[in-house]
C-alpha positions in Angstrom: -23.9 5.5 -5.0 -25.0 2.6 -7.5 -21.5 2.5 -9.1 -20.1 1.6 -5.6 -22.9 -1.2 -5.2 -22.6 -3.0 -8.1 -18.6 -3.3 -7.8 -18.0 -6.8 -6.9 -16.3 -7.5 -3.6 -12.8 -8.9 -4.6 -12.5 -10.2 -0.8 -15.7 -11.9 -1.0 -16.7 -9.3 1.8 -20.6 -7.5 1.2 -20.2 -4.6 -1.3 -22.6 -1.5 -0.2 -25.6 -3.3 -1.9 -26.8 -3.9 1.7 -27.0 0.1 1.9 -29.1 0.3 -1.0 -31.6 -2.2 -0.1 -31.6 -0.7 3.3 -32.6 2.9 1.6 -35.5 1.3 -0.2 -37.1 0.0 2.8 -36.1 2.6 5.6 -38.6 5.5 6.4 -35.5 8.3 6.8 -35.1 11.9 5.2 -34.7 11.3 1.3 -34.6 14.8 0.3 -30.9 15.7 -0.2 -29.5 18.8 1.7 -27.8 21.5 -0.1 -24.3 20.1 0.1 -22.1 23.0 -1.6 -20.5 24.6 1.3 -21.5 22.1 3.5 -18.6 20.6 5.5 -17.8 16.9 5.9 -18.9 17.3 9.7 -22.2 18.7 9.2 -23.0 15.9 6.7 -22.1 13.5 9.2 -24.3 14.8 11.7 -27.3 14.9 9.3 -26.4 11.0 8.6 -26.9 10.7 12.3 -30.2 12.6 12.5 -31.2 9.9 9.6 -30.5 11.8 6.3 -29.0 9.1 4.2 -28.8 11.6 1.2 -25.8 13.1 3.1 -24.1 9.9 3.4 -24.4 9.8 -0.4 -22.7 13.0 -0.6 -19.8 11.9 1.7 -19.3 8.7 -0.5 -19.4 10.6 -3.6 -16.8 13.2 -2.2 -14.3 10.7 -0.6 -14.8 7.5 -2.6 -12.0 8.1 -5.3 -9.4 9.5 -2.7 -10.0 6.8 -0.2 -9.7 4.1 -3.2 -6.2 5.7 -4.2 -5.0 5.6 -0.7 -5.9 1.8 -0.3 -4.1 1.0 -3.5 -0.9 2.6 -2.3 -1.2 1.3 1.3 -1.7 -2.2 -0.1 -0.2 -2.5 -3.4 -3.4 -3.9 -4.8 -5.3 -1.6 -7.1 -7.6 -4.4 -7.8 -8.7 -4.7 -4.0 -8.8 -0.7 -3.2 -12.5 -0.6 -4.3 -13.4 -3.5 -1.8 -11.5 -1.5 0.9 -13.2 1.7 0.3 -16.7 0.1 0.4 -15.9 -1.5 3.8 -14.8 1.7 4.9 -18.1 3.5 4.1 -20.0 0.4 5.2 -18.3 0.8 8.7 -19.0 4.8 8.6 -22.6 3.9 8.0 -23.0 1.2 10.8 -21.0 3.1 13.3 -22.6 6.3 12.7 -23.9 6.9 16.3 -20.4 6.6 17.8 -19.2 9.6 15.6 -18.4 12.3 17.9 -20.1 15.6 16.6 -17.6 17.9 15.4 -14.5 15.6 15.1 -12.4 15.6 12.0 -14.6 13.1 9.5 -11.4 12.6 7.4 -9.5 11.5 10.2 -12.2 9.1 11.5 -12.9 8.0 7.8 -9.0 7.3 7.2 -8.5 5.4 10.5 -11.2 3.2 9.4 -9.9 2.6 5.9 -6.3 2.2 7.4 -7.2 -0.4 9.8 -9.0 -2.2 6.7 -5.7 -1.9 4.7 -3.6 -3.9 7.3 -6.3 -6.5 7.5 -5.8 -7.0 3.6 -2.1 -6.7 3.9 -2.1 -9.4 6.6 -4.3 -11.8 4.4 -2.6 -11.4 1.5 0.6 -11.9 3.1 2.2 -11.1 -0.2 3.9 -7.9 -1.5 2.6 -7.0 -5.1 3.8 -3.7 -6.7 1.5 -0.9 -6.9 0.6 0.1 -10.3 0.9 4.0 -9.7 -2.0 6.3 -11.4 -1.4 8.2 -14.1 -0.9 11.5 -11.9 2.5 10.0 -11.2 3.4 9.7 -14.8 5.3 11.8 -17.0 2.4 12.0 -19.4 1.8 9.7 -22.3 4.6 8.6 -24.9 4.6 7.2 -28.6 8.0 5.8 -27.7 7.6 2.4 -26.3 11.0 2.2 -25.1 10.3 5.4 -22.3 6.7 3.7 -21.7 8.5 0.3 -20.9 11.3 2.5 -18.5 8.7 4.5 -16.8 6.3 1.4 -16.3 9.3 -0.2 -14.7 10.1 3.0 -12.4 6.6 3.5 -11.4 6.7 -0.3 -10.2 9.8 0.1 -8.6 8.3 3.0 -6.8 5.4 1.5 -5.6 7.6 -1.9 -4.4 9.5 0.6 -2.1 6.7 2.4 -1.0 5.5 -0.9 0.4 8.8 -1.7 2.3 8.2 1.3 4.3 6.9 1.1 8.1 2.7 1.1 7.8 2.9 4.5 9.6 5.7 6.3 7.6 4.1 5.0 4.5 0.5 6.2 5.5 2.0 9.5 6.3 3.9 9.8 2.9 0.6 8.9 0.7 -1.5 11.3 3.1 1.0 14.3 2.6 2.0 13.9 -1.4 -1.0 12.0 -2.7 -3.8 13.5 -0.6 -1.8 16.6 0.2 -2.9 16.8 3.7 -1.4 19.0 6.0 1.1 17.5 8.8 -2.1 18.2 11.5 -4.6 16.4 9.0 -2.1 13.8 9.0 -1.6 13.8 12.6 -5.4 13.5 13.3 -5.8 10.4 11.3 -2.4 8.6 12.9 -3.7 9.7 16.4 -0.2 11.7 17.0 1.0 15.4 17.1 1.8 17.4 14.1 5.6 17.2 14.9 5.2 13.1 15.0 3.5 13.3 11.9 6.0 15.5 10.0 8.8 13.2 11.4 7.0 10.0 10.1 6.9 11.7 6.9 10.5 12.6 6.6 11.6 9.4 7.5 9.2 7.8 5.0 10.5 9.7 2.3 14.5 9.4 3.3 13.6 5.7 3.1 12.1 5.9 -0.1 14.7 7.9 -1.5 17.5 5.3 -0.2 15.1 2.4 -1.6 15.2 4.1 -5.1 18.7 4.7 -5.3 19.3 0.9 -4.7 17.0 0.6 -7.6 18.7 3.0 -10.0 22.3 1.4 -9.0 20.9 -2.3 -9.8 19.6 -1.1 -12.8 22.8 0.4 -14.3 
């Protein structure tokens, strides 16, 4: 939690420092529950009951994946931590509106997705996303190959940003987060069939865009 609170907000919005200050003054459950094997939904119910240690556990579980999602949705890895902070701040502030038993991840990523859209509108520019090491073929001592790989990853990031937002979200959720179509559907507010269609169309557009890049690069 401290590592999040200490992060500077690239958009000038408040980080989670407000939450740390709140915890120091609030009278609520201080003892962390046994979280191993505890579902996100159970943890969120405990948050609603006043257990802030359960909120810490949710942040610990989901902060890094939300950052990765935000990076690929906006093309701005530098703003991803700020987006994640906004998402978790919204979760905490809106905790009473969470419907018990509802899929927590779908709710969290709906919030994060809305923030991503706001950031894209604010920035009004598409910068190539610098994809993480999981998309690379591994380290190489060959500077030429390393440069080629960086160029390819930047092209892939730029192509991803050219997808319609719904298709981009479906592709990122399926391939990066490794969600099922049912989980994607819950986050996008559609049927599993529509989620599958969005992901398939997004992959098709992505392949076409990358083919254009390879053709220009010849």
